[in-house]
PDB file of N, CA, C and O in Angstrom, chain B, residues numbered from 101:
ATOM      1  N   MET B 101      13.976 -13.108 -11.919  1.00  0.00           N
ATOM      2  CA  MET B 101      13.604 -12.457 -13.140  1.00  0.00           C
ATOM      3  C   MET B 101      12.901 -11.121 -12.875  1.00  0.00           C
ATOM      4  O   MET B 101      13.143 -10.152 -13.594  1.00  0.00           O
ATOM      5  N   MET B 102      12.043 -11.052 -11.864  1.00  0.00           N
ATOM      6  CA  MET B 102      11.312  -9.812 -11.569  1.00  0.00           C
ATOM      7  C   MET B 102      12.249  -8.656 -11.243  1.00  0.00           C
ATOM      8  O   MET B 102      11.944  -7.506 -11.560  1.00  0.00           O
ATOM      9  N   SER B 103      13.366  -8.941 -10.626  1.00  0.00           N
ATOM     10  CA  SER B 103      14.289  -7.864 -10.256  1.00  0.00           C
ATOM     11  C   SER B 103      14.922  -7.210 -11.480  1.00  0.00           C
ATOM     12  O   SER B 103      15.487  -6.121 -11.378  1.00  0.00           O
ATOM     13  N   GLU B 104      14.833  -7.862 -12.626  1.00  0.00           N
ATOM     14  CA  GLU B 104      15.384  -7.315 -13.866  1.00  0.00           C
ATOM     15  C   GLU B 104      14.377  -6.456 -14.621  1.00  0.00           C
ATOM     16  O   GLU B 104      14.744  -5.785 -15.586  1.00  0.00           O
ATOM     17  N   LEU B 105      13.113  -6.463 -14.199  1.00  0.00           N
ATOM     18  CA  LEU B 105      12.071  -5.686 -14.866  1.00  0.00           C
ATOM     19  C   LEU B 105      11.912  -4.323 -14.207  1.00  0.00           C
ATOM     20  O   LEU B 105      12.135  -4.165 -13.007  1.00  0.00           O
ATOM     21  N   HIS B 106      11.525  -3.343 -15.014  1.00  0.00           N
ATOM     22  CA  HIS B 106      11.295  -1.986 -14.518  1.00  0.00           C
ATOM     23  C   HIS B 106      10.021  -1.445 -15.148  1.00  0.00           C
ATOM     24  O   HIS B 106       9.761  -1.675 -16.329  1.00  0.00           O
ATOM     25  N   ALA B 107       9.238  -0.738 -14.372  1.00  0.00           N
ATOM     26  CA  ALA B 107       7.989  -0.157 -14.867  1.00  0.00           C
ATOM     27  C   ALA B 107       7.853   1.264 -14.341  1.00  0.00           C
ATOM     28  O   ALA B 107       8.317   1.583 -13.246  1.00  0.00           O
ATOM     29  N   ASP B 108       7.213   2.111 -15.135  1.00  0.00           N
ATOM     30  CA  ASP B 108       6.945   3.468 -14.675  1.00  0.00           C
ATOM     31  C   ASP B 108       5.811   3.471 -13.660  1.00  0.00           C
ATOM     32  O   ASP B 108       5.871   4.181 -12.656  1.00  0.00           O
ATOM     33  N   ARG B 109       4.769   2.669 -13.924  1.00  0.00           N
ATOM     34  CA  ARG B 109       3.596   2.685 -13.057  1.00  0.00           C
ATOM     35  C   ARG B 109       3.057   1.270 -12.862  1.00  0.00           C
ATOM     36  O   ARG B 109       2.976   0.484 -13.806  1.00  0.00           O
ATOM     37  N   LEU B 110       2.692   0.963 -11.622  1.00  0.00           N
ATOM     38  CA  LEU B 110       2.071  -0.321 -11.277  1.00  0.00           C
ATOM     39  C   LEU B 110       0.705  -0.050 -10.669  1.00  0.00           C
ATOM     40  O   LEU B 110       0.586   0.729  -9.722  1.00  0.00           O
ATOM     41  N   PHE B 111      -0.318  -0.684 -11.204  1.00  0.00           N
ATOM     42  CA  PHE B 111      -1.646  -0.661 -10.606  1.00  0.00           C
ATOM     43  C   PHE B 111      -1.812  -1.976  -9.870  1.00  0.00           C
ATOM     44  O   PHE B 111      -1.825  -3.041 -10.486  1.00  0.00           O
ATOM     45  N   LEU B 112      -1.938  -1.903  -8.551  1.00  0.00           N
ATOM     46  CA  LEU B 112      -1.938  -3.082  -7.701  1.00  0.00           C
ATOM     47  C   LEU B 112      -3.296  -3.262  -7.022  1.00  0.00           C
ATOM     48  O   LEU B 112      -3.676  -2.463  -6.167  1.00  0.00           O
ATOM     49  N   ALA B 113      -4.023  -4.309  -7.403  1.00  0.00           N
ATOM     50  CA  ALA B 113      -5.294  -4.639  -6.758  1.00  0.00           C
ATOM     51  C   ALA B 113      -4.995  -5.459  -5.504  1.00  0.00           C
ATOM     52  O   ALA B 113      -4.184  -6.384  -5.542  1.00  0.00           O
ATOM     53  N   VAL B 114      -5.644  -5.121  -4.404  1.00  0.00           N
ATOM     54  CA  VAL B 114      -5.360  -5.774  -3.126  1.00  0.00           C
ATOM     55  C   VAL B 114      -6.637  -6.306  -2.492  1.00  0.00           C
ATOM     56  O   VAL B 114      -7.741  -5.882  -2.834  1.00  0.00           O
ATOM     57  N   ASP B 115      -6.467  -7.242  -1.564  1.00  0.00           N
ATOM     58  CA  ASP B 115      -7.602  -7.815  -0.840  1.00  0.00           C
ATOM     59  C   ASP B 115      -7.936  -7.025   0.417  1.00  0.00           C
ATOM     60  O   ASP B 115      -9.057  -7.094   0.923  1.00  0.00           O
ATOM     61  N   GLY B 116      -6.963  -6.279   0.918  1.00  0.00           N
ATOM     62  CA  GLY B 116      -7.167  -5.458   2.101  1.00  0.00           C
ATOM     63  C   GLY B 116      -6.186  -4.301   2.103  1.00  0.00           C
ATOM     64  O   GLY B 116      -5.075  -4.416   1.585  1.00  0.00           O
ATOM     65  N   PHE B 117      -6.604  -3.172   2.695  1.00  0.00           N
ATOM     66  CA  PHE B 117      -5.707  -2.032   2.834  1.00  0.00           C
ATOM     67  C   PHE B 117      -5.999  -1.330   4.150  1.00  0.00           C
ATOM     68  O   PHE B 117      -7.084  -0.786   4.357  1.00  0.00           O
ATOM     69  N   ASP B 118      -5.020  -1.353   5.026  1.00  0.00           N
ATOM     70  CA  ASP B 118      -5.113  -0.722   6.333  1.00  0.00           C
ATOM     71  C   ASP B 118      -4.054   0.375   6.380  1.00  0.00           C
ATOM     72  O   ASP B 118      -2.919   0.132   5.970  1.00  0.00           O
ATOM     73  N   LEU B 119      -4.377   1.556   6.857  1.00  0.00           N
ATOM     74  CA  LEU B 119      -3.418   2.658   6.859  1.00  0.00           C
ATOM     75  C   LEU B 119      -2.188   2.385   7.727  1.00  0.00           C
ATOM     76  O   LEU B 119      -1.120   2.939   7.465  1.00  0.00           O
ATOM     77  N   GLN B 120      -2.318   1.546   8.750  1.00  0.00           N
ATOM     78  CA  GLN B 120      -1.174   1.234   9.608  1.00  0.00           C
ATOM     79  C   GLN B 120      -0.275   0.168   9.007  1.00  0.00           C
ATOM     80  O   GLN B 120       0.948   0.279   9.088  1.00  0.00           O
ATOM     81  N   THR B 121      -0.854  -0.858   8.410  1.00  0.00           N
ATOM     82  CA  THR B 121      -0.050  -1.980   7.908  1.00  0.00           C
ATOM     83  C   THR B 121       0.125  -1.977   6.399  1.00  0.00           C
ATOM     84  O   THR B 121       1.005  -2.667   5.887  1.00  0.00           O
ATOM     85  N   GLY B 122      -0.687  -1.220   5.673  1.00  0.00           N
ATOM     86  CA  GLY B 122      -0.576  -1.176   4.225  1.00  0.00           C
ATOM     87  C   GLY B 122      -1.411  -2.242   3.545  1.00  0.00           C
ATOM     88  O   GLY B 122      -2.320  -2.803   4.157  1.00  0.00           O
ATOM     89  N   PRO B 123      -1.109  -2.532   2.268  1.00  0.00           N
ATOM     90  CA  PRO B 123      -1.890  -3.498   1.504  1.00  0.00           C
ATOM     91  C   PRO B 123      -1.573  -4.926   1.905  1.00  0.00           C
ATOM     92  O   PRO B 123      -0.469  -5.227   2.359  1.00  0.00           O
ATOM     93  N   SER B 124      -2.565  -5.813   1.731  1.00  0.00           N
ATOM     94  CA  SER B 124      -2.361  -7.206   2.120  1.00  0.00           C
ATOM     95  C   SER B 124      -3.193  -8.134   1.238  1.00  0.00           C
ATOM     96  O   SER B 124      -4.112  -7.712   0.536  1.00  0.00           O
ATOM     97  N   THR B 125      -2.831  -9.418   1.304  1.00  0.00           N
ATOM     98  CA  THR B 125      -3.506 -10.469   0.552  1.00  0.00           C
ATOM     99  C   THR B 125      -3.458 -11.758   1.368  1.00  0.00           C
ATOM    100  O   THR B 125      -2.567 -11.907   2.204  1.00  0.00           O
ATOM    101  N   PRO B 126      -4.372 -12.685   1.159  1.00  0.00           N
ATOM    102  CA  PRO B 126      -4.328 -13.946   1.905  1.00  0.00           C
ATOM    103  C   PRO B 126      -3.247 -14.911   1.394  1.00  0.00           C
ATOM    104  O   PRO B 126      -2.934 -15.890   2.072  1.00  0.00           O
ATOM    105  N   ASP B 127      -2.679 -14.653   0.222  1.00  0.00           N
ATOM    106  CA  ASP B 127      -1.717 -15.564  -0.397  1.00  0.00           C
ATOM    107  C   ASP B 127      -0.281 -15.072  -0.181  1.00  0.00           C
ATOM    108  O   ASP B 127       0.077 -13.994  -0.655  1.00  0.00           O
ATOM    109  N   VAL B 128       0.535 -15.841   0.522  1.00  0.00           N
ATOM    110  CA  VAL B 128       1.918 -15.454   0.840  1.00  0.00           C
ATOM    111  C   VAL B 128       2.752 -15.266  -0.425  1.00  0.00           C
ATOM    112  O   VAL B 128       3.498 -14.292  -0.530  1.00  0.00           O
ATOM    113  N   LEU B 129       2.636 -16.183  -1.385  1.00  0.00           N
ATOM    114  CA  LEU B 129       3.416 -16.071  -2.622  1.00  0.00           C
ATOM    115  C   LEU B 129       2.998 -14.863  -3.448  1.00  0.00           C
ATOM    116  O   LEU B 129       3.840 -14.206  -4.060  1.00  0.00           O
ATOM    117  N   GLU B 130       1.703 -14.568  -3.468  1.00  0.00           N
ATOM    118  CA  GLU B 130       1.218 -13.387  -4.173  1.00  0.00           C
ATOM    119  C   GLU B 130       1.760 -12.115  -3.519  1.00  0.00           C
ATOM    120  O   GLU B 130       2.131 -11.170  -4.214  1.00  0.00           O
ATOM    121  N   ALA B 131       1.807 -12.091  -2.195  1.00  0.00           N
ATOM    122  CA  ALA B 131       2.348 -10.926  -1.478  1.00  0.00           C
ATOM    123  C   ALA B 131       3.820 -10.712  -1.829  1.00  0.00           C
ATOM    124  O   ALA B 131       4.247  -9.574  -2.026  1.00  0.00           O
ATOM    125  N   GLN B 132       4.592 -11.781  -1.907  1.00  0.00           N
ATOM    126  CA  GLN B 132       6.006 -11.663  -2.264  1.00  0.00           C
ATOM    127  C   GLN B 132       6.179 -11.149  -3.688  1.00  0.00           C
ATOM    128  O   GLN B 132       7.021 -10.285  -3.936  1.00  0.00           O
ATOM    129  N   LEU B 133       5.394 -11.669  -4.620  1.00  0.00           N
ATOM    130  CA  LEU B 133       5.455 -11.217  -6.006  1.00  0.00           C
ATOM    131  C   LEU B 133       5.034  -9.761  -6.121  1.00  0.00           C
ATOM    132  O   LEU B 133       5.689  -8.981  -6.812  1.00  0.00           O
ATOM    133  N   ASN B 134       3.951  -9.386  -5.453  1.00  0.00           N
ATOM    134  CA  ASN B 134       3.489  -7.996  -5.477  1.00  0.00           C
ATOM    135  C   ASN B 134       4.541  -7.055  -4.911  1.00  0.00           C
ATOM    136  O   ASN B 134       4.732  -5.956  -5.431  1.00  0.00           O
ATOM    137  N   ASN B 135       5.228  -7.476  -3.846  1.00  0.00           N
ATOM    138  CA  ASN B 135       6.274  -6.649  -3.251  1.00  0.00           C
ATOM    139  C   ASN B 135       7.424  -6.452  -4.242  1.00  0.00           C
ATOM    140  O   ASN B 135       7.958  -5.348  -4.351  1.00  0.00           O
ATOM    141  N   MET B 136       7.805  -7.493  -4.957  1.00  0.00           N
ATOM    142  CA  MET B 136       8.854  -7.369  -5.974  1.00  0.00           C
ATOM    143  C   MET B 136       8.435  -6.419  -7.089  1.00  0.00           C
ATOM    144  O   MET B 136       9.231  -5.603  -7.553  1.00  0.00           O
ATOM    145  N   MET B 137       7.174  -6.532  -7.515  1.00  0.00           N
ATOM    146  CA  MET B 137       6.674  -5.643  -8.564  1.00  0.00           C
ATOM    147  C   MET B 137       6.669  -4.192  -8.086  1.00  0.00           C
ATOM    148  O   MET B 137       6.980  -3.284  -8.856  1.00  0.00           O
ATOM    149  N   MET B 138       6.315  -3.969  -6.811  1.00  0.00           N
ATOM    150  CA  MET B 138       6.330  -2.613  -6.254  1.00  0.00           C
ATOM    151  C   MET B 138       7.728  -2.030  -6.281  1.00  0.00           C
ATOM    152  O   MET B 138       7.906  -0.858  -6.616  1.00  0.00           O
ATOM    153  N   ARG B 139       8.719  -2.829  -5.935  1.00  0.00           N
ATOM    154  CA  ARG B 139      10.096  -2.347  -5.916  1.00  0.00           C
ATOM    155  C   ARG B 139      10.630  -2.063  -7.317  1.00  0.00           C
ATOM    156  O   ARG B 139      11.585  -1.302  -7.471  1.00  0.00           O
ATOM    157  N   SER B 140      10.022  -2.668  -8.344  1.00  0.00           N
ATOM    158  CA  SER B 140      10.453  -2.464  -9.720  1.00  0.00           C
ATOM    159  C   SER B 140       9.761  -1.281 -10.381  1.00  0.00           C
ATOM    160  O   SER B 140      10.139  -0.881 -11.482  1.00  0.00           O
ATOM    161  N   ALA B 141       8.755  -0.717  -9.725  1.00  0.00           N
ATOM    162  CA  ALA B 141       7.980   0.376 -10.309  1.00  0.00           C
ATOM    163  C   ALA B 141       8.368   1.719  -9.700  1.00  0.00           C
ATOM    164  O   ALA B 141       8.717   1.804  -8.522  1.00  0.00           O
ATOM    165  N   ARG B 142       8.302   2.750 -10.509  1.00  0.00           N
ATOM    166  CA  ARG B 142       8.567   4.109 -10.014  1.00  0.00           C
ATOM    167  C   ARG B 142       7.396   4.642  -9.202  1.00  0.00           C
ATOM    168  O   ARG B 142       7.579   5.351  -8.212  1.00  0.00           O
ATOM    169  N   GLU B 143       6.185   4.290  -9.637  1.00  0.00           N
ATOM    170  CA  GLU B 143       4.970   4.771  -8.970  1.00  0.00           C
ATOM    171  C   GLU B 143       4.008   3.611  -8.802  1.00  0.00           C
ATOM    172  O   GLU B 143       3.800   2.830  -9.731  1.00  0.00           O
ATOM    173  N   VAL B 144       3.415   3.496  -7.605  1.00  0.00           N
ATOM    174  CA  VAL B 144       2.471   2.417  -7.319  1.00  0.00           C
ATOM    175  C   VAL B 144       1.115   3.019  -6.981  1.00  0.00           C
ATOM    176  O   VAL B 144       1.003   3.888  -6.116  1.00  0.00           O
ATOM    177  N   THR B 145       0.093   2.546  -7.672  1.00  0.00           N
ATOM    178  CA  THR B 145      -1.281   2.943  -7.395  1.00  0.00           C
ATOM    179  C   THR B 145      -2.021   1.717  -6.891  1.00  0.00           C
ATOM    180  O   THR B 145      -2.142   0.721  -7.604  1.00  0.00           O
ATOM    181  N   VAL B 146      -2.519   1.790  -5.658  1.00  0.00           N
ATOM    182  CA  VAL B 146      -3.286   0.689  -5.093  1.00  0.00           C
ATOM    183  C   VAL B 146      -4.740   0.849  -5.516  1.00  0.00           C
ATOM    184  O   VAL B 146      -5.335   1.914  -5.354  1.00  0.00           O
ATOM    185  N   VAL B 147      -5.298  -0.221  -6.058  1.00  0.00           N
ATOM    186  CA  VAL B 147      -6.679  -0.222  -6.514  1.00  0.00           C
ATOM    187  C   VAL B 147      -7.500  -1.036  -5.507  1.00  0.00           C
ATOM    188  O   VAL B 147      -7.261  -2.228  -5.313  1.00  0.00           O
ATOM    189  N   ALA B 148      -8.467  -0.373  -4.874  1.00  0.00           N
ATOM    190  CA  ALA B 148      -9.304  -1.053  -3.876  1.00  0.00           C
ATOM    191  C   ALA B 148     -10.623  -0.312  -3.741  1.00  0.00           C
ATOM    192  O   ALA B 148     -10.659   0.918  -3.776  1.00  0.00           O
ATOM    193  N   ASP B 149     -11.696  -1.054  -3.589  1.00  0.00           N
ATOM    194  CA  ASP B 149     -12.972  -0.409  -3.323  1.00  0.00           C
ATOM    195  C   ASP B 149     -13.138  -0.234  -1.810  1.00  0.00           C
ATOM    196  O   ASP B 149     -12.289  -0.671  -1.032  1.00  0.00           O
ATOM    197  N   PHE B 150     -14.220   0.400  -1.406  1.00  0.00           N
ATOM    198  CA  PHE B 150     -14.414   0.738   0.006  1.00  0.00           C
ATOM    199  C   PHE B 150     -14.425  -0.480   0.924  1.00  0.00           C
ATOM    200  O   PHE B 150     -14.085  -0.363   2.101  1.00  0.00           O
ATOM    201  N   SER B 151     -14.812  -1.651   0.405  1.00  0.00           N
ATOM    202  CA  SER B 151     -14.882  -2.840   1.259  1.00  0.00           C
ATOM    203  C   SER B 151     -13.499  -3.344   1.673  1.00  0.00           C
ATOM    204  O   SER B 151     -13.391  -4.128   2.615  1.00  0.00           O
ATOM    205  N   LYS B 152     -12.459  -2.916   0.997  1.00  0.00           N
ATOM    206  CA  LYS B 152     -11.085  -3.350   1.312  1.00  0.00           C
ATOM    207  C   LYS B 152     -10.419  -2.448   2.351  1.00  0.00           C
ATOM    208  O   LYS B 152      -9.448  -2.856   2.989  1.00  0.00           O
ATOM    209  N   LEU B 153     -10.930  -1.227   2.527  1.00  0.00           N
ATOM    210  CA  LEU B 153     -10.321  -0.267   3.442  1.00  0.00           C
ATOM    211  C   LEU B 153     -10.520  -0.683   4.891  1.00  0.00           C
ATOM    212  O   LEU B 153     -11.627  -1.033   5.301  1.00  0.00           O
ATOM    213  N   GLY B 154      -9.453  -0.641   5.654  1.00  0.00           N
ATOM    214  CA  GLY B 154      -9.499  -1.032   7.055  1.00  0.00           C
ATOM    215  C   GLY B 154      -9.435  -2.534   7.259  1.00  0.00           C
ATOM    216  O   GLY B 154      -9.464  -3.003   8.397  1.00  0.00           O
ATOM    217  N   ARG B 155      -9.351  -3.285   6.193  1.00  0.00           N
ATOM    218  CA  ARG B 155      -9.318  -4.746   6.244  1.00  0.00           C
ATOM    219  C   ARG B 155      -7.872  -5.239   6.144  1.00  0.00           C
ATOM    220  O   ARG B 155      -7.081  -4.688   5.379  1.00  0.00           O
ATOM    221  N   ARG B 156      -7.530  -6.264   6.906  1.00  0.00           N
ATOM    222  CA  ARG B 156      -6.193  -6.847   6.875  1.00  0.00           C
ATOM    223  C   ARG B 156      -6.278  -8.314   6.505  1.00  0.00           C
ATOM    224  O   ARG B 156      -7.009  -9.082   7.130  1.00  0.00           O
ATOM    225  N   ALA B 157      -5.525  -8.700   5.483  1.00  0.00           N
ATOM    226  CA  ALA B 157      -5.377 -10.120   5.161  1.00  0.00           C
ATOM    227  C   ALA B 157      -4.080 -10.587   5.819  1.00  0.00           C
ATOM    228  O   ALA B 157      -3.333  -9.764   6.348  1.00  0.00           O
ATOM    229  N   ILE B 158      -3.803 -11.869   5.796  1.00  0.00           N
ATOM    230  CA  ILE B 158      -2.695 -12.424   6.568  1.00  0.00           C
ATOM    231  C   ILE B 158      -1.302 -12.030   6.046  1.00  0.00           C
ATOM    232  O   ILE B 158      -0.361 -11.937   6.835  1.00  0.00           O
ATOM    233  N   SER B 159      -1.155 -11.799   4.738  1.00  0.00           N
ATOM    234  CA  SER B 159       0.164 -11.525   4.157  1.00  0.00           C
ATOM    235  C   SER B 159       0.296 -10.067   3.743  1.00  0.00           C
ATOM    236  O   SER B 159      -0.397  -9.601   2.839  1.00  0.00           O
ATOM    237  N   LYS B 160       1.192  -9.352   4.414  1.00  0.00           N
ATOM    238  CA  LYS B 160       1.431  -7.947   4.108  1.00  0.00           C
ATOM    239  C   LYS B 160       2.239  -7.833   2.816  1.00  0.00           C
ATOM    240  O   LYS B 160       3.217  -8.556   2.626  1.00  0.00           O
ATOM    241  N   ILE B 161       1.828  -6.924   1.931  1.00  0.00           N
ATOM    242  CA  ILE B 161       2.505  -6.727   0.655  1.00  0.00           C
ATOM    243  C   ILE B 161       3.607  -5.688   0.779  1.00  0.00           C
ATOM    244  O   ILE B 161       4.712  -5.892   0.278  1.00  0.00           O
ATOM    245  N   GLY B 162       3.315  -4.578   1.442  1.00  0.00           N
ATOM    246  CA  GLY B 162       4.282  -3.494   1.596  1.00  0.00           C
ATOM    247  C   GLY B 162       3.903  -2.650   2.786  1.00  0.00           C
ATOM    248  O   GLY B 162       2.938  -2.945   3.491  1.00  0.00           O
ATOM    249  N   HIS B 163       4.665  -1.597   3.007  1.00  0.00           N
ATOM    250  CA  HIS B 163       4.401  -0.704   4.132  1.00  0.00           C
ATOM    251  C   HIS B 163       3.502   0.441   3.693  1.00  0.00           C
ATOM    252  O   HIS B 163       3.567   0.870   2.541  1.00  0.00           O
ATOM    253  N   SER B 164       2.678   0.935   4.579  1.00  0.00           N
ATOM    254  CA  SER B 164       1.753   2.021   4.247  1.00  0.00           C
ATOM    255  C   SER B 164       2.496   3.315   3.926  1.00  0.00           C
ATOM    256  O   SER B 164       1.931   4.190   3.270  1.00  0.00           O
ATOM    257  N   THR B 165       3.718   3.458   4.358  1.00  0.00           N
ATOM    258  CA  THR B 165       4.493   4.668   4.071  1.00  0.00           C
ATOM    259  C   THR B 165       4.950   4.724   2.626  1.00  0.00           C
ATOM    260  O   THR B 165       5.455   5.757   2.187  1.00  0.00           O
ATOM    261  N   GLU B 166       4.786   3.636   1.869  1.00  0.00           N
ATOM    262  CA  GLU B 166       5.204   3.598   0.465  1.00  0.00           C
ATOM    263  C   GLU B 166       4.112   4.105  -0.473  1.00  0.00           C
ATOM    264  O   GLU B 166       4.299   4.106  -1.689  1.00  0.00           O
ATOM    265  N   PHE B 167       2.970   4.538   0.079  1.00  0.00           N
ATOM    266  CA  PHE B 167       1.838   4.914  -0.743  1.00  0.00           C
ATOM    267  C   PHE B 167       1.341   6.300  -0.393  1.00  0.00           C
ATOM    268  O   PHE B 167       1.502   6.776   0.731  1.00  0.00           O
ATOM    269  N   THR B 168       0.736   6.934  -1.377  1.00  0.00           N
ATOM    270  CA  THR B 168       0.008   8.163  -1.175  1.00  0.00           C
ATOM    271  C   THR B 168      -1.468   7.809  -1.289  1.00  0.00           C
ATOM    272  O   THR B 168      -1.884   7.199  -2.274  1.00  0.00           O
ATOM    273  N   VAL B 169      -2.255   8.182  -0.302  1.00  0.00           N
ATOM    274  CA  VAL B 169      -3.681   7.852  -0.305  1.00  0.00           C
ATOM    275  C   VAL B 169      -4.446   9.011  -0.911  1.00  0.00           C
ATOM    276  O   VAL B 169      -4.327  10.154  -0.467  1.00  0.00           O
ATOM    277  N   ASP B 170      -5.244   8.699  -1.943  1.00  0.00           N
ATOM    278  CA  ASP B 170      -6.090   9.680  -2.604  1.00  0.00           C
ATOM    279  C   ASP B 170      -7.538   9.292  -2.336  1.00  0.00           C
ATOM    280  O   ASP B 170      -7.983   8.228  -2.766  1.00  0.00           O
ATOM    281  N   HIS B 171      -8.266  10.128  -1.641  1.00  0.00           N
ATOM    282  CA  HIS B 171      -9.646   9.827  -1.294  1.00  0.00           C
ATOM    283  C   HIS B 171     -10.621  10.261  -2.365  1.00  0.00           C
ATOM    284  O   HIS B 171     -11.833  10.180  -2.162  1.00  0.00           O
ATOM    285  N   GLY B 172     -10.122  10.722  -3.504  1.00  0.00           N
ATOM    286  CA  GLY B 172     -10.971  11.228  -4.596  1.00  0.00           C
ATOM    287  C   GLY B 172     -11.534  10.172  -5.375  1.00  0.00           C
ATOM    288  O   GLY B 172     -12.270  10.432  -6.328  1.00  0.00           O
TER     289      GLY B 172
END
């Protein structure tokens, strides 16, 4: 069903974000769902506070090359 949905913008809250591996979460099923939602969106904005930066959870959501990092 997710592959049939399309969105202009996705705001994705994550448990960890590392510049080498990208966003991650401890839940494998959540990571799969988040990845599907990312593929259905034209633009993805990762929402994370400073405590999530440099942190890696066990399940990778996507690749870091799929995001633009804004330090503002």
